Biopython code that builds the backbone (N, CA, C, O; Angstrom):
import numpy as np
from Bio.PDB.StructureBuilder import StructureBuilder

atoms = [
    (1, "UNK", "N", (25.155, 0.248, 2.379)),
    (1, "UNK", "CA", (25.143, -1.019, 3.050)),
    (1, "UNK", "C", (26.424, -1.790, 2.734)),
    (1, "UNK", "O", (27.039, -2.386, 3.618)),
    (2, "UNK", "N", (26.811, -1.768, 1.474)),
    (2, "UNK", "CA", (28.017, -2.502, 1.108)),
    (2, "UNK", "C", (29.259, -1.904, 1.760)),
    (2, "UNK", "O", (30.188, -2.629, 2.117)),
    (3, "UNK", "N", (29.275, -0.580, 1.914)),
    (3, "UNK", "CA", (30.421, 0.057, 2.574)),
    (3, "UNK", "C", (30.508, -0.401, 4.034)),
    (3, "UNK", "O", (31.587, -0.728, 4.529)),
    (4, "UNK", "N", (29.370, -0.418, 4.704)),
    (4, "UNK", "CA", (29.351, -0.869, 6.104)),
    (4, "UNK", "C", (29.766, -2.334, 6.200)),
    (4, "UNK", "O", (30.499, -2.717, 7.112)),
    (5, "UNK", "N", (29.300, -3.146, 5.262)),
    (5, "UNK", "CA", (29.670, -4.559, 5.251)),
    (5, "UNK", "C", (31.166, -4.716, 5.038)),
    (5, "UNK", "O", (31.812, -5.539, 5.688)),
    (6, "UNK", "N", (31.708, -3.933, 4.135)),
    (6, "UNK", "CA", (33.148, -3.993, 3.864)),
    (6, "UNK", "C", (33.956, -3.572, 5.084)),
    (6, "UNK", "O", (34.956, -4.198, 5.435)),
    (7, "UNK", "N", (33.502, -2.499, 5.721)),
    (7, "UNK", "CA", (34.201, -2.017, 6.915)),
    (7, "UNK", "C", (34.163, -3.034, 8.055)),
    (7, "UNK", "O", (35.049, -3.053, 8.909)),
    (8, "UNK", "N", (33.124, -3.883, 8.062)),
    (8, "UNK", "CA", (33.035, -4.887, 9.125)),
    (8, "UNK", "C", (33.790, -6.159, 8.770)),
    (8, "UNK", "O", (33.815, -7.107, 9.556)),
    (9, "UNK", "N", (34.412, -6.188, 7.581)),
    (9, "UNK", "CA", (35.253, -7.313, 7.217)),
    (9, "UNK", "C", (34.576, -8.396, 6.395)),
    (9, "UNK", "O", (35.167, -9.453, 6.173)),
    (10, "UNK", "N", (33.355, -8.160, 5.937)),
    (10, "UNK", "CA", (32.678, -9.171, 5.133)),
    (10, "UNK", "C", (33.284, -9.266, 3.734)),
    (10, "UNK", "O", (33.826, -8.292, 3.212)),
    (11, "UNK", "N", (33.188, -10.426, 3.149)),
    (11, "UNK", "CA", (33.620, -10.671, 1.776)),
    (11, "UNK", "C", (32.533, -10.108, 0.864)),
    (11, "UNK", "O", (31.480, -10.723, 0.703)),
    (12, "UNK", "N", (32.781, -8.951, 0.271)),
    (12, "UNK", "CA", (31.775, -8.248, -0.516)),
    (12, "UNK", "C", (31.366, -9.048, -1.755)),
    (12, "UNK", "O", (30.184, -9.079, -2.098)),
    (13, "UNK", "N", (32.303, -9.683, -2.419)),
    (13, "UNK", "CA", (31.956, -10.478, -3.599)),
    (13, "UNK", "C", (30.980, -11.595, -3.220)),
    (13, "UNK", "O", (30.008, -11.840, -3.935)),
    (14, "UNK", "N", (31.236, -12.261, -2.113)),
    (14, "UNK", "CA", (30.334, -13.330, -1.673)),
    (14, "UNK", "C", (28.992, -12.754, -1.241)),
    (14, "UNK", "O", (27.945, -13.332, -1.531)),
    (15, "UNK", "N", (29.018, -11.624, -0.552)),
    (15, "UNK", "CA", (27.778, -10.985, -0.122)),
    (15, "UNK", "C", (26.900, -10.646, -1.331)),
    (15, "UNK", "O", (25.700, -10.921, -1.333)),
    (16, "UNK", "N", (27.500, -10.058, -2.336)),
    (16, "UNK", "CA", (26.739, -9.692, -3.538)),
    (16, "UNK", "C", (26.194, -10.937, -4.240)),
    (16, "UNK", "O", (25.068, -10.924, -4.737)),
    (17, "UNK", "N", (26.982, -12.005, -4.282)),
    (17, "UNK", "CA", (26.519, -13.258, -4.880)),
    (17, "UNK", "C", (25.353, -13.821, -4.077)),
    (17, "UNK", "O", (24.337, -14.221, -4.646)),
    (18, "UNK", "N", (25.499, -13.852, -2.762)),
    (18, "UNK", "CA", (24.436, -14.370, -1.905)),
    (18, "UNK", "C", (23.164, -13.522, -2.022)),
    (18, "UNK", "O", (22.058, -14.062, -2.032)),
    (19, "UNK", "N", (23.317, -12.213, -2.110)),
    (19, "UNK", "CA", (22.168, -11.323, -2.233)),
    (19, "UNK", "C", (21.408, -11.567, -3.535)),
    (19, "UNK", "O", (20.197, -11.355, -3.589)),
    (20, "UNK", "N", (22.099, -12.006, -4.574)),
    (20, "UNK", "CA", (21.473, -12.242, -5.874)),
    (20, "UNK", "C", (20.759, -13.590, -5.946)),
    (20, "UNK", "O", (20.057, -13.860, -6.921)),
    (21, "UNK", "N", (20.922, -14.429, -4.944)),
    (21, "UNK", "CA", (20.295, -15.751, -4.931)),
    (21, "UNK", "C", (18.774, -15.586, -4.832)),
    (21, "UNK", "O", (18.294, -14.925, -3.911)),
    (22, "UNK", "N", (18.021, -16.159, -5.739)),
    (22, "UNK", "CA", (16.558, -16.031, -5.704)),
    (22, "UNK", "C", (15.930, -16.505, -4.398)),
    (22, "UNK", "O", (14.869, -16.014, -4.012)),
    (23, "UNK", "N", (16.561, -17.442, -3.718)),
    (23, "UNK", "CA", (15.985, -17.920, -2.455)),
    (23, "UNK", "C", (15.963, -16.817, -1.397)),
    (23, "UNK", "O", (15.102, -16.825, -0.517)),
    (24, "UNK", "N", (16.896, -15.876, -1.473)),
    (24, "UNK", "CA", (16.904, -14.753, -0.533)),
    (24, "UNK", "C", (15.678, -13.880, -0.770)),
    (24, "UNK", "O", (14.985, -13.509, 0.177)),
    (25, "UNK", "N", (15.412, -13.555, -2.020)),
    (25, "UNK", "CA", (14.241, -12.745, -2.362)),
    (25, "UNK", "C", (12.959, -13.460, -1.954)),
    (25, "UNK", "O", (12.042, -12.832, -1.426)),
    (26, "UNK", "N", (12.884, -14.772, -2.194)),
    (26, "UNK", "CA", (11.700, -15.552, -1.827)),
    (26, "UNK", "C", (11.475, -15.535, -0.311)),
    (26, "UNK", "O", (10.348, -15.366, 0.155)),
    (27, "UNK", "N", (12.540, -15.708, 0.437)),
    (27, "UNK", "CA", (12.432, -15.700, 1.901)),
    (27, "UNK", "C", (11.982, -14.338, 2.400)),
    (27, "UNK", "O", (11.112, -14.252, 3.266)),
    (28, "UNK", "N", (12.562, -13.276, 1.867)),
    (28, "UNK", "CA", (12.159, -11.929, 2.269)),
    (28, "UNK", "C", (10.691, -11.667, 1.938)),
    (28, "UNK", "O", (9.969, -11.075, 2.740)),
    (29, "UNK", "N", (10.256, -12.100, 0.773)),
    (29, "UNK", "CA", (8.858, -11.900, 0.381)),
    (29, "UNK", "C", (7.914, -12.653, 1.301)),
    (29, "UNK", "O", (6.870, -12.119, 1.677)),
    (30, "UNK", "N", (8.257, -13.888, 1.677)),
    (30, "UNK", "CA", (7.422, -14.640, 2.630)),
    (30, "UNK", "C", (7.352, -13.916, 3.971)),
    (30, "UNK", "O", (6.290, -13.853, 4.591)),
    (31, "UNK", "N", (8.476, -13.373, 4.414)),
    (31, "UNK", "CA", (8.490, -12.641, 5.679)),
    (31, "UNK", "C", (7.640, -11.380, 5.593)),
    (31, "UNK", "O", (6.928, -11.050, 6.541)),
    (32, "UNK", "N", (7.707, -10.666, 4.458)),
    (32, "UNK", "CA", (6.881, -9.468, 4.283)),
    (32, "UNK", "C", (5.398, -9.825, 4.274)),
    (32, "UNK", "O", (4.582, -9.102, 4.845)),
    (33, "UNK", "N", (5.045, -10.942, 3.624)),
    (33, "UNK", "CA", (3.647, -11.374, 3.602)),
    (33, "UNK", "C", (3.162, -11.702, 5.012)),
    (33, "UNK", "O", (2.044, -11.340, 5.381)),
    (34, "UNK", "N", (3.982, -12.376, 5.792)),
    (34, "UNK", "CA", (3.630, -12.704, 7.171)),
    (34, "UNK", "C", (3.476, -11.436, 7.998)),
    (34, "UNK", "O", (2.532, -11.306, 8.777)),
    (35, "UNK", "N", (4.394, -10.513, 7.829)),
    (35, "UNK", "CA", (4.338, -9.238, 8.556)),
    (35, "UNK", "C", (3.037, -8.510, 8.257)),
    (35, "UNK", "O", (2.388, -7.997, 9.168)),
    (36, "UNK", "N", (2.654, -8.462, 6.990)),
    (36, "UNK", "CA", (1.407, -7.795, 6.618)),
    (36, "UNK", "C", (0.200, -8.545, 7.176)),
    (36, "UNK", "O", (-0.737, -7.924, 7.679)),
    (37, "UNK", "N", (0.217, -9.868, 7.091)),
    (37, "UNK", "CA", (-0.906, -10.671, 7.584)),
    (37, "UNK", "C", (-1.103, -10.503, 9.087)),
    (37, "UNK", "O", (-2.232, -10.523, 9.576)),
    (38, "UNK", "N", (-0.015, -10.338, 9.809)),
    (38, "UNK", "CA", (-0.091, -10.179, 11.266)),
    (38, "UNK", "C", (-0.313, -8.734, 11.701)),
    (38, "UNK", "O", (-0.536, -8.459, 12.881)),
    (39, "UNK", "N", (-0.252, -7.818, 10.744)),
    (39, "UNK", "CA", (-0.449, -6.406, 11.070)),
    (39, "UNK", "C", (0.729, -5.782, 11.792)),
    (39, "UNK", "O", (0.561, -4.805, 12.522)),
    (40, "UNK", "N", (1.906, -6.325, 11.600)),
    (40, "UNK", "CA", (3.100, -5.772, 12.230)),
    (40, "UNK", "C", (3.550, -4.571, 11.406)),
    (40, "UNK", "O", (3.837, -4.696, 10.215)),
    (41, "UNK", "N", (3.610, -3.415, 12.046)),
    (41, "UNK", "CA", (3.910, -2.190, 11.324)),
    (41, "UNK", "C", (5.246, -1.565, 11.681)),
    (41, "UNK", "O", (5.578, -0.501, 11.159)),
    (42, "UNK", "N", (6.003, -2.175, 12.533)),
    (42, "UNK", "CA", (7.277, -1.569, 12.916)),
    (42, "UNK", "C", (8.220, -2.588, 13.511)),
    (42, "UNK", "O", (7.865, -3.744, 13.741)),
    (43, "UNK", "N", (9.414, -2.132, 13.749)),
    (43, "UNK", "CA", (10.414, -2.960, 14.395)),
    (43, "UNK", "C", (10.946, -2.202, 15.595)),
    (43, "UNK", "O", (10.941, -0.971, 15.588)),
    (44, "UNK", "N", (11.390, -2.876, 16.589)),
    (44, "UNK", "CA", (11.383, -4.330, 16.708)),
    (44, "UNK", "C", (9.979, -4.842, 17.023)),
    (44, "UNK", "O", (9.111, -4.097, 17.478)),
    (45, "UNK", "N", (9.787, -6.103, 16.774)),
    (45, "UNK", "CA", (8.582, -6.822, 17.160)),
    (45, "UNK", "C", (9.011, -8.263, 17.439)),
    (45, "UNK", "O", (9.889, -8.802, 16.765)),
    (46, "UNK", "N", (8.388, -8.869, 18.424)),
    (46, "UNK", "CA", (8.786, -10.209, 18.830)),
    (46, "UNK", "C", (7.544, -11.089, 18.909)),
    (46, "UNK", "O", (6.510, -10.678, 19.436)),
    (47, "UNK", "N", (7.659, -12.290, 18.384)),
    (47, "UNK", "CA", (6.611, -13.294, 18.544)),
    (47, "UNK", "C", (7.259, -14.492, 19.217)),
    (47, "UNK", "O", (8.230, -15.056, 18.712)),
    (48, "UNK", "N", (6.707, -14.875, 20.364)),
    (48, "UNK", "CA", (7.186, -16.057, 21.079)),
    (48, "UNK", "C", (5.963, -16.909, 21.366)),
    (48, "UNK", "O", (5.043, -16.488, 22.067)),
    (49, "UNK", "N", (5.969, -18.102, 20.817)),
    (49, "UNK", "CA", (4.786, -18.948, 20.967)),
    (49, "UNK", "C", (3.619, -18.291, 20.264)),
    (49, "UNK", "O", (3.665, -18.052, 19.057)),
    (50, "UNK", "N", (2.569, -17.999, 21.022)),
    (50, "UNK", "CA", (1.392, -17.343, 20.454)),
    (50, "UNK", "C", (1.298, -15.876, 20.846)),
    (50, "UNK", "O", (0.305, -15.216, 20.539)),
    (51, "UNK", "N", (2.316, -15.361, 21.517)),
    (51, "UNK", "CA", (2.275, -13.978, 22.000)),
    (51, "UNK", "C", (3.071, -13.047, 21.101)),
    (51, "UNK", "O", (4.185, -13.357, 20.678)),
    (52, "UNK", "N", (2.474, -11.903, 20.824)),
    (52, "UNK", "CA", (3.088, -10.870, 19.994)),
    (52, "UNK", "C", (3.367, -9.648, 20.857)),
    (52, "UNK", "O", (2.485, -9.166, 21.567)),
    (53, "UNK", "N", (4.598, -9.150, 20.794)),
    (53, "UNK", "CA", (4.980, -7.960, 21.543)),
    (53, "UNK", "C", (5.512, -6.926, 20.555)),
    (53, "UNK", "O", (6.613, -7.082, 20.029)),
    (54, "UNK", "N", (4.735, -5.868, 20.299)),
    (54, "UNK", "CA", (5.249, -4.814, 19.428)),
    (54, "UNK", "C", (6.240, -3.949, 20.202)),
    (54, "UNK", "O", (6.046, -3.685, 21.389)),
    (55, "UNK", "N", (7.268, -3.522, 19.549)),
    (55, "UNK", "CA", (8.251, -2.669, 20.213)),
    (55, "UNK", "C", (9.306, -3.489, 20.944)),
    (55, "UNK", "O", (9.306, -4.719, 20.908)),
    (56, "UNK", "N", (10.188, -2.780, 21.594)),
    (56, "UNK", "CA", (11.288, -3.422, 22.309)),
    (56, "UNK", "C", (10.770, -4.155, 23.535)),
    (56, "UNK", "O", (9.842, -3.697, 24.203)),
    (57, "UNK", "N", (11.377, -5.291, 23.821)),
    (57, "UNK", "CA", (11.023, -6.075, 25.007)),
    (57, "UNK", "C", (12.260, -6.227, 25.876)),
    (57, "UNK", "O", (13.359, -6.476, 25.381)),
    (58, "UNK", "N", (12.064, -6.072, 27.174)),
    (58, "UNK", "CA", (13.181, -6.228, 28.102)),
    (58, "UNK", "C", (13.574, -7.693, 28.207)),
    (58, "UNK", "O", (12.827, -8.581, 27.796)),
    (59, "UNK", "N", (14.742, -7.932, 28.756)),
    (59, "UNK", "CA", (15.203, -9.306, 28.957)),
    (59, "UNK", "C", (14.228, -10.064, 29.857)),
    (59, "UNK", "O", (13.927, -11.229, 29.595)),
    (60, "UNK", "N", (13.734, -9.422, 30.909)),
    (60, "UNK", "CA", (12.778, -10.085, 31.805)),
    (60, "UNK", "C", (11.501, -10.454, 31.060)),
    (60, "UNK", "O", (10.949, -11.533, 31.275)),
    (61, "UNK", "N", (11.024, -9.565, 30.182)),
    (61, "UNK", "CA", (9.827, -9.846, 29.389)),
    (61, "UNK", "C", (10.074, -11.030, 28.465)),
    (61, "UNK", "O", (9.231, -11.919, 28.351)),
    (62, "UNK", "N", (11.229, -11.043, 27.804)),
    (62, "UNK", "CA", (11.553, -12.149, 26.904)),
    (62, "UNK", "C", (11.633, -13.468, 27.661)),
    (62, "UNK", "O", (11.143, -14.491, 27.181)),
    (63, "UNK", "N", (12.246, -13.452, 28.838)),
    (63, "UNK", "CA", (12.330, -14.675, 29.645)),
    (63, "UNK", "C", (10.942, -15.170, 30.032)),
    (63, "UNK", "O", (10.680, -16.372, 30.003)),
    (64, "UNK", "N", (10.052, -14.248, 30.393)),
    (64, "UNK", "CA", (8.693, -14.628, 30.768)),
    (64, "UNK", "C", (7.937, -15.191, 29.569)),
    (64, "UNK", "O", (7.201, -16.168, 29.706)),
    (65, "UNK", "N", (8.111, -14.591, 28.410)),
    (65, "UNK", "CA", (7.465, -15.088, 27.194)),
    (65, "UNK", "C", (7.922, -16.514, 26.876)),
    (65, "UNK", "O", (7.106, -17.379, 26.558)),
    (66, "UNK", "N", (9.209, -16.745, 26.964)),
    (66, "UNK", "CA", (9.750, -18.076, 26.676)),
    (66, "UNK", "C", (9.242, -19.089, 27.704)),
    (66, "UNK", "O", (8.881, -20.210, 27.347)),
    (67, "UNK", "N", (9.216, -18.697, 28.962)),
    (67, "UNK", "CA", (8.731, -19.607, 30.010)),
    (67, "UNK", "C", (7.274, -19.981, 29.759)),
    (67, "UNK", "O", (6.904, -21.148, 29.885)),
    (68, "UNK", "N", (6.441, -18.995, 29.403)),
    (68, "UNK", "CA", (5.024, -19.288, 29.120)),
    (68, "UNK", "C", (4.885, -20.192, 27.891)),
    (68, "UNK", "O", (4.065, -21.111, 27.883)),
    (69, "UNK", "N", (5.680, -19.933, 26.863)),
    (69, "UNK", "CA", (5.608, -20.755, 25.652)),
    (69, "UNK", "C", (6.027, -22.194, 25.941)),
    (69, "UNK", "O", (5.437, -23.136, 25.411)),
    (70, "UNK", "N", (7.035, -22.357, 26.771)),
    (70, "UNK", "CA", (7.491, -23.707, 27.123)),
    (70, "UNK", "C", (6.453, -24.444, 27.965)),
    (70, "UNK", "O", (6.349, -25.668, 27.889)),
    (71, "UNK", "N", (5.694, -23.711, 28.758)),
    (71, "UNK", "CA", (4.700, -24.321, 29.637)),
    (71, "UNK", "C", (3.449, -24.779, 28.877)),
    (71, "UNK", "O", (2.663, -25.569, 29.401)),
    (72, "UNK", "N", (3.267, -24.302, 27.683)),
    (72, "UNK", "CA", (2.051, -24.653, 26.913)),
    (72, "UNK", "C", (2.136, -26.018, 26.316)),
    (72, "UNK", "O", (1.202, -26.456, 25.644)),
]
sb = StructureBuilder()
sb.init_structure("model")
sb.init_model(0)
sb.init_chain("A")
sb.init_seg("    ")
for serial, (resi, resn, name, xyz) in enumerate(atoms, 1):
    if name == "N":
        sb.init_residue(resn, " ", resi, " ")
    sb.init_atom(name, np.array(xyz, "f"), 0.0, 1.0, " ", f" {name:<3s}", serial, name[0])
structure = sb.get_structure()
């Protein structure tokens, strides 16, 4: 991962410092807990409003999801 980050031009020293920040671990753990609670078992997965779409969603599907969420 660090090699890919370096090749893309990221500041590796800053990346490593940021990765060591406890808030990053806390945020990831909250996301994992939410994923488990929702029964999400793979990626990609999208939640828009109250709708859950497992797997890849087309642009038209995403637009429809957003439109429905805005209408609620």
